C-alpha positions in Angstrom: 0.2 -0.3 0.1 1.6 3.2 -1.5 0.4 6.4 0.0 1.1 10.0 -0.9 -0.6 13.2 -0.7 -1.0 14.4 -4.2 -2.7 11.0 -4.6 -5.2 11.9 -1.9 -9.1 13.0 -3.2 -11.5 14.5 -0.5 -15.2 13.3 0.0 -16.4 11.3 -2.4 -13.3 8.7 -2.2 -14.0 5.3 -3.7 -13.9 3.1 -0.9 -11.2 0.9 -1.3 -10.4 -0.5 2.1 -11.6 -4.3 3.2 -15.3 -4.4 3.7 -15.9 -0.4 3.5 -18.7 -0.3 1.0 -20.6 -1.8 2.5 -20.6 -0.7 5.7 -21.0 3.3 4.5 -24.0 2.0 3.0 -25.4 2.0 6.4 -25.6 5.5 6.8 -24.3 8.6 5.6 -22.8 11.8 7.6 -24.7 15.0 8.0 -22.9 18.4 8.1 -20.9 20.0 5.7 -18.3 18.9 4.1 -13.7 17.9 4.1 -13.6 21.1 6.0 -17.0 22.3 7.0 -18.1 25.7 5.6 -16.3 28.7 4.1 -17.0 31.4 6.1 -13.4 31.1 8.3 -15.2 30.3 11.7 -18.0 31.3 13.7 -20.0 34.4 13.2 -19.9 35.4 17.1 -16.3 34.5 17.1 -17.3 31.9 20.7 -16.4 28.7 20.8 -18.8 26.0 19.7 -20.2 23.9 23.1 -20.5 20.0 22.2 -22.0 17.6 25.3 -21.5 14.4 26.5 -21.9 11.8 29.4 -18.9 9.7 27.7 -15.5 10.2 30.1 -12.0 10.1 29.4 -9.3 7.6 31.6 -6.3 9.2 30.6 -5.3 12.3 27.8 -2.2 9.9 27.3 -2.9 7.7 24.5 -1.0 4.7 26.2 -2.7 4.8 28.6 -6.3 4.6 27.0 -8.6 2.4 24.7 -12.2 3.7 25.2 -14.1 6.0 23.1 -14.4 9.3 25.7 -10.3 9.3 25.8 -10.2 9.2 22.0 -12.8 12.0 21.3 -9.9 14.4 23.0 -7.0 12.6 22.0 -8.6 12.6 18.1 -8.3 16.4 18.4 -5.3 16.9 20.1 -2.5 14.8 19.0 -0.7 14.3 15.5 -1.4 10.7 13.7 1.5 9.3 10.2 -2.1 8.2 8.1 -5.3 8.4 9.1 -8.9 8.5 7.7 -10.2 11.1 5.1 -14.0 12.2 6.0 -16.6 10.0 5.1 -14.1 7.7 3.6 -12.3 4.6 5.1 -8.9 4.3 2.7 -5.9 4.9 5.4 -3.7 8.1 3.9 -1.4 10.2 5.0 -1.6 12.2 8.1 1.5 14.0 9.5 3.6 11.7 7.0 4.1 12.7 3.2 4.6 9.2 2.4 3.5 6.0 4.1 4.4 3.1 2.0 5.7 -0.7 2.9 9.1 -1.3 0.9 9.4 -4.8 1.6 6.8 -7.3 2.7 8.5 -6.8 6.9 9.2 -3.0 6.4 6.5 0.1 6.4 8.1 3.5 6.0 7.1 6.8 6.6 8.3 10.1 5.3 7.6 13.2 7.1 8.4 16.1 6.3 10.9 18.5 7.6 9.5 21.7 10.1 7.3 20.3 11.9 7.1 21.7 15.7 4.0 20.5 18.4 1.9 23.4 19.9 4.6 24.2 22.4 7.6 24.8 20.0 9.5 21.5 20.0 10.5 20.1 16.5 8.7 17.5 15.6 11.0 14.6 14.0 10.8 10.7 13.8 12.7 10.5 17.3 9.1 11.0 18.9 7.5 8.9 16.3 9.8 5.8 17.6 9.4 7.1 21.0 5.7 7.2 21.4 5.2 3.4 19.9 8.4 2.0 21.9 7.0 3.7 25.3 3.2 2.0 24.0 5.2 -1.3 23.9 7.3 -0.3 27.1 4.3 0.3 29.1 1.8 -2.2 28.3 -1.1 -0.5 30.0 -4.0 -2.8 30.8 -6.6 0.1 29.7 -4.5 1.2 27.2 -3.8 -0.1 23.4 -0.5 -1.6 23.1 -2.2 -5.2 22.4 -3.0 -3.9 18.9 0.7 -3.5 18.2 1.8 -7.4 18.5 2.9 -7.5 14.9 5.2 -4.9 15.3 9.2 -6.3 16.2 10.9 -2.5 16.1 10.7 1.1 14.8 13.8 2.5 13.1 14.3 6.0 13.0 17.2 7.0 10.6 17.4 10.7 9.9 15.1 13.0 11.2 11.9 12.7 8.9 12.4 8.6 8.0 10.5 6.1 10.2 11.2 2.6 9.2 8.7 0.1 11.0 10.1 -3.6 11.2 7.0 -6.0 11.6 7.7 -9.6 12.3 4.9 -10.9 9.3 4.7 -10.5 6.2 1.8 -8.7 4.0 0.2 -7.7 7.0 -3.0 -5.8 5.8 -3.9 -4.6 8.5 -1.0 -2.2 10.6 -1.7 0.9 8.2 -5.3 0.3 9.7 -3.7 0.0 13.5 -2.0 3.2 12.4 -5.0 5.8 12.6 -6.7 4.1 15.3 -5.7 4.1 19.4 -1.5 3.5 19.1 -1.5 5.4 16.5 -1.1 8.7 18.5 2.3 10.5 18.3 3.5 12.2 21.8 6.4 15.0 22.4 9.6 12.8 23.9 10.7 15.8 25.6 7.1 15.7 28.0 6.2 12.7 27.8 7.2 9.4 30.4 9.4 6.9 28.1 8.0 4.0 30.8 4.7 5.4 32.5 1.7 6.8 31.5 1.9 10.5 32.3 -0.3 12.6 34.4 -2.9 14.8 32.2 -2.5 18.2 33.9 1.4 17.8 32.8 0.4 17.1 29.3 -1.3 20.6 29.1 1.0 22.4 31.3 3.4 21.1 28.5 1.3 22.2 25.6 2.1 18.6 24.1 0.1 18.8 21.1 0.3 18.5 17.3 -3.6 17.7 16.3 -5.7 20.2 14.4 -6.1 22.1 18.4 -4.6 22.3 21.7 -6.1 21.8 24.9 -5.8 25.1 27.1 -8.1 24.3 30.1 -8.5 21.2 31.5 -10.9 20.3 34.6 -11.6 16.3 34.4 -14.8 14.6 32.9 -16.0 18.8 33.8 -14.5 21.1 30.7 -12.4 20.8 28.1 -10.9 23.9 26.5 -9.7 23.4 22.9 -8.0 26.2 21.2 -7.0 25.5 17.5 -3.2 24.8 16.8 -1.2 27.2 14.4 1.9 24.7 14.1 -0.9 21.4 13.0 -0.3 20.3 10.1 -1.8 17.1 8.3 -4.4 15.7 6.0 -7.6 17.0 7.9 -8.2 20.6 7.4 -7.5 23.4 10.4 -10.6 24.1 12.5 -12.5 26.6 11.2 -14.2 27.4 14.7 -12.3 29.4 16.9 -12.3 26.8 19.4 -14.4 24.1 21.3 -15.4 23.6 24.1 -16.4 20.0 25.5 -18.8 19.6 28.5 -19.0 16.5 30.7 -22.7 15.6 31.9 -23.3 13.0 34.7 -26.5 12.9 33.3 -28.4 11.6 29.9 -31.6 13.9 30.6 -29.5 16.9 31.5 -27.6 16.7 28.3 -30.4 16.2 26.6 -31.9 19.2 28.1 -29.1 21.5 27.3 -29.4 20.9 23.6 -32.8 21.2 23.9 -32.6 24.6 25.1 -29.3 25.9 23.1 -26.9 25.4 26.1 -24.5 23.2 24.3 -24.3 23.4 20.0 -24.3 19.5 19.7 -24.8 16.5 21.5 -22.6 13.3 21.1 -22.6 10.4 23.1 -24.9 9.1 24.6 -28.5 10.0 24.4 -31.2 7.4 25.3 -33.8 6.3 22.1 -36.0 7.5 23.7 -34.8 11.0 24.3 -33.3 11.0 20.6 -37.1 10.2 19.1 -38.1 13.2 21.2 -35.9 15.5 19.5 -36.8 14.5 16.5 -39.6 16.2 16.6 -38.6 19.4 17.5 -37.9 21.4 15.3 -34.8 23.7 17.2 -33.0 21.0 16.9 -31.6 18.4 14.2 -30.8 14.4 14.3 -27.8 13.3 12.6 -27.3 9.6 11.9 -23.7 7.6 11.3 -22.8 4.6 9.8 -23.0 1.4 12.0 -20.1 -0.4 13.9 -20.6 -0.2 17.8 -21.3 -3.5 19.1 -22.6 -4.2 22.8 -21.9 -7.6 25.0 -21.0 -9.7 27.3 -17.4 -10.6 28.5 -17.0 -13.6 31.4 -13.6 -13.4 33.1 -12.5 -17.1 32.7 -10.6 -17.4 36.2 -13.6 -15.9 37.9 -16.4 -16.3 36.2 -18.1 -19.6 38.1 -16.6 -23.0 37.5 -13.6 -20.3 36.1 -9.9 -21.7 36.9 -9.4 -19.5 39.8 -12.5 -20.6 41.5 -12.7 -23.5 44.3 -14.5 -25.3 42.0 -12.6 -24.7 38.8 -13.8 -27.0 36.1 -14.1 -25.3 32.4 -16.8 -27.8 31.3 -18.8 -26.3 33.6 -17.7 -23.2 32.7 -18.7 -23.1 29.5 -22.2 -25.0 30.4 -22.7 -21.3 32.4 -21.6 -19.7 29.2 -23.8 -21.5 26.7 -26.8 -21.6 28.7 -26.6 -17.5 29.6 -26.3 -17.5 25.3 -29.5 -19.7 25.4 -31.5 -17.1 27.4 -30.7 -13.6 26.5 -33.6 -12.8 24.0 -32.0 -9.6 22.1 -34.7 -9.3 20.2 -36.6 -8.0 23.2 -34.2 -6.1 24.1 -33.3 -4.2 20.8 -37.2 -3.4 21.0 -38.3 -2.8 24.6 -35.2 -0.7 25.6 -33.9 1.1 22.9 -36.6 1.2 20.3 -35.2 -0.4 17.7 -32.9 1.7 17.4 -29.9 -1.2 18.1 -30.3 -4.3 16.1 -29.9 -8.1 17.3 -26.4 -9.0 17.0 -25.4 -13.2 16.6 -21.9 -12.9 16.0 -18.6 -10.6 16.8 -18.2 -9.2 13.7 -21.3 -6.8 13.1 -23.8 -6.9 10.2 -21.7 -4.5 7.2 -18.3 -5.7 7.8 -16.8 -8.2 4.7 -17.1 -12.2 6.5 -19.4 -11.0 8.7 -21.6 -13.9 10.1 -24.6 -15.5 12.5 -22.7 -17.5 14.0 -24.6 -17.8 17.7 -28.0 -17.8 16.0 -27.4 -21.9 15.1 -26.3 -22.6 18.3 -27.1 -21.4 21.6 -31.0 -20.6 21.8 -33.8 -21.6 19.9 -31.8 -22.2 16.7 -33.5 -18.7 15.2 -32.3 -16.1 17.2 -34.8 -16.4 20.0 -33.9 -18.1 23.4 -35.0 -21.5 24.2 -35.2 -22.6 28.3 -35.1 -26.2 27.7 -31.5 -26.2 26.1 -30.4 -24.2 28.4 -31.0 -26.2 31.2 -30.4 -29.3 29.1 -26.9 -27.8 29.0 -26.4 -27.5 32.5 -27.5 -31.0 33.3 -25.4 -32.0 30.9 -22.4 -30.5 32.5 -23.4 -31.6 35.7 -23.5 -27.7 36.9 -25.9 -27.3 40.2 -29.1 -24.8 39.2 -29.5 -22.2 40.1 -26.2 -20.8 39.0 -25.1 -17.6 41.3 -24.2 -14.8 38.7 -22.5 -11.6 39.7 -23.2 -9.2 36.6 -21.6 -6.3 36.6 -22.2 -2.6 34.1 -21.4 0.4 34.4 -24.2 3.6 33.9 -22.1 6.2 33.0 -20.7 5.0 29.8 -22.3 3.1 27.4 -25.7 5.5 27.7 -28.5 5.9 30.0 -30.2 2.9 29.2 -27.7 0.0 30.4 -29.3 -0.1 33.0 -32.4 -1.3 32.0 -30.7 -3.2 29.6 -28.8 -5.4 32.1 -32.0 -5.2 34.0 -33.4 -7.0 31.4 -30.7 -9.2 31.2 -31.3 -10.4 34.7 -34.8 -11.0 33.9 -34.1 -13.2 31.5 -32.0 -15.0 33.2 -33.7 -15.1 36.4 -37.3 -16.1 35.0 -35.8 -19.4 33.5 -35.4 -20.3 37.5 -31.4 -21.1 35.7 -29.8 -18.4 37.5 -29.6 -16.0 40.4 -27.8 -12.7 38.7 -26.6 -10.2 41.3 -26.3 -7.4 38.8 -24.2 -3.9 40.0 -23.3 -0.7 38.4 -19.8 1.3 38.8 -19.1 4.6 37.5 -16.6 4.5 34.7 -13.4 5.7 35.5 -13.5 2.9 38.6 -15.2 0.1 36.2 -12.3 0.3 33.8 -9.4 -0.4 36.5 -11.9 -2.6 38.4 -12.4 -4.9 35.3 -8.8 -5.7 33.9 -8.3 -6.6 37.7 -10.5 -9.3 37.7 -13.1 -7.9 40.4 -16.2 -8.6 37.6 -17.1 -12.3 36.9 -19.2 -11.0 34.5 -19.7 -7.7 33.3 -20.8 -5.7 30.1 -18.9 -4.1 27.6 -19.6 -1.7 24.4 -17.3 -1.5 21.6 -16.7 1.3 18.9 -14.0 0.2 16.2 -10.9 1.1 15.9 -10.6 1.1 12.4 -12.6 0.0 9.4 -11.9 -4.2 9.0 -12.8 -6.3 10.4 -9.9 -7.7 11.8 -11.2 -5.0 14.9 -13.5 -7.0 16.3 -11.2 -10.3 16.5 -8.0 -9.1 17.0 -8.3 -6.8 20.1 -10.4 -9.6 21.3 -9.6 -13.4 21.2 -5.0 -13.0 20.9 -3.8 -14.2 24.5 -2.4 -10.6 25.6 -6.3 -9.2 24.7 -7.4 -5.9 25.4 -10.2 -7.7 28.0 -7.8 -8.9 29.8 -10.2 -11.9 30.7 -8.0 -14.3 30.4 -9.3 -16.0 26.9 -6.6 -18.4 25.6 -6.7 -20.1 22.5 -4.1 -21.4 20.8 -5.8 -22.9 17.2 -7.9 -18.8 17.2 -4.9 -16.9 17.6 -3.4 -18.5 14.8 -6.3 -17.8 12.9 -6.5 -14.6 13.8 -2.4 -13.9 12.8 -3.4 -16.0 9.3 -5.9 -13.9 8.5 -4.2 -10.3 9.2 -1.7 -11.2 6.4 -3.7 -12.7 3.7 -3.3 -10.8 0.6 -6.2 -12.7 -1.4 -9.7 -10.6 -0.5 -12.0 -13.5 -1.1 -10.0 -16.1 1.0 -9.3 -13.7 4.2 -13.1 -13.0 4.2 -13.4 -16.9 4.3 -10.6 -17.3 7.3 -12.4 -14.6 9.4 -16.2 -16.1 8.7 -14.4 -19.3 10.3 -12.7 -17.5 13.2 -16.5 -16.1 14.0 -17.6 -20.1 14.0 -14.4 -20.9 16.6 -14.9 -18.3 18.9 -18.6 -19.3 19.0 -18.2 -22.5 20.4 -16.1 -21.2 22.7 -17.8 -18.1 24.0 -15.9 -16.2 26.2 -18.3 -13.3 25.2 -21.9 -13.0 24.4 -22.8 -10.2 21.8 -25.6 -8.8 22.5 -26.6 -5.8 19.9 -25.2 -3.7 17.1 -26.1 0.3 16.5 -25.8 3.1 15.3 -24.1 6.5 15.5 -26.3 9.3 16.4 -25.6 13.1 17.5 -28.1 15.8 18.1 -27.3 19.7 17.1 -28.8 22.9 17.0 -30.3 24.1 13.5 -27.2 26.7 12.9 -24.5 24.5 13.2 -22.8 22.8 10.4 -20.4 20.8 10.1 -21.7 17.1 12.4 -19.6 14.4 10.3 -20.2 11.0 12.0 -18.0 8.9 9.3 -17.2 5.2 8.6 -13.9 6.1 11.0 -16.3 6.3 14.3 -14.1 9.7 15.1 -16.2 12.7 15.6 -13.6 15.7 15.0 -14.3 18.9 16.1 -12.3 20.8 13.0 -15.0 20.9 10.6 -18.3 22.4 13.2 -19.5 25.8 12.5 -22.1 27.7 14.2 
């Protein structure tokens, strides 16, 4: 893959990424085009206000792998390559060019004279530092697991970076560079071996993206000011700045956008709120392509009959997971909780991506997507599991939208009404939740997923390699090899078949139970333009105008 600035188009680029054309058909972005409007900013000269209930884990890209953190990072850190608005093609961003110079070498050329917002030189040394530290820190809430095929990074001169890969013909690596571990940081500010505190980053103005942060009040407000030193793919901000305002309750966020106190509400309003706002002529609802999924994770150590429990038994533990899959009624959750804004998901790769299947549909429940109590009972009896099974189930009330409580209350009732489970349902705020879940605190728990890049691999690699983002102690040698093989298969048809086979394999092992698939939604004032919810699943502030 060779990526040069001169070759890139704007909106309407032919979609060349694997599986992306089908994905884009799922929805279209609203608002302005590639760089927003031509008015040079807001008529008022005041910053736009974006409201959210999503939370930041940490500003440091090495310590986070969640949508709330990415929503900030994508505005302020530079990336070597990126996806343009409304396209899933990987094209140069900070780089002048990026291409495979051999089967195992990916070479990036930077322009000379790049600067961080603080005036420090931005060179290939910063790039090497950024990837080296991410792998060294290996934070359990970070995304270093995505760099599994990176052997080493070389910076032979100030404007050249060479990524040496372990396995040849990596089809996924350029996509990974557009995502969480691809953010470049200032080596004169960031620690080489520890996550750097948020305020240290802000105080040092260690930013190289379209914006700098001029004010940081953790999970309350962030003030973004255009970065004059930014030179990259995405157009410079056409606004004078953005204030990101955090809301504890989605009901308050709904009221704020309705009354014009915020210009854009993004992540997360309830389905009822969105439906209500769609009838309000003071605001407009903007839909984006799907790709978000919601699922239950099992911790293989601490779940019932898990490896570190007193009654450890892999066969019984699997039967418990299978019984849960037999009993959940996705259609009921979709209709009763989400009014159809989320749809049932019966596999790991959602509809719209090449290779997506319904792998769980025939294996569990009634064979057609519905629940089956008798099947769940027979599965548990055959494994010798005593019922009712006591299951501790956790969810986050603030990270995956205001309907999470209703969603998991319904899951609890579906499991308990069978007579086969007693469910201890609890909730924890996201900042603590993200620490607990990787510390074996939760036997079974809620997670959701926004893809980092528009490829089916992003629903497999982070979840099912041994060193996975879930940290749930799932490990299967056959699955691991299948995932590594598909990532380096240059034949699209053969690779699609491999992705289908992986889903069949992990559906039988069942380390997670997929529940729902959803689309992106934002609500904006009628005078706001440039709200683009595109197939990259990054909401970027630069094109916003009012």
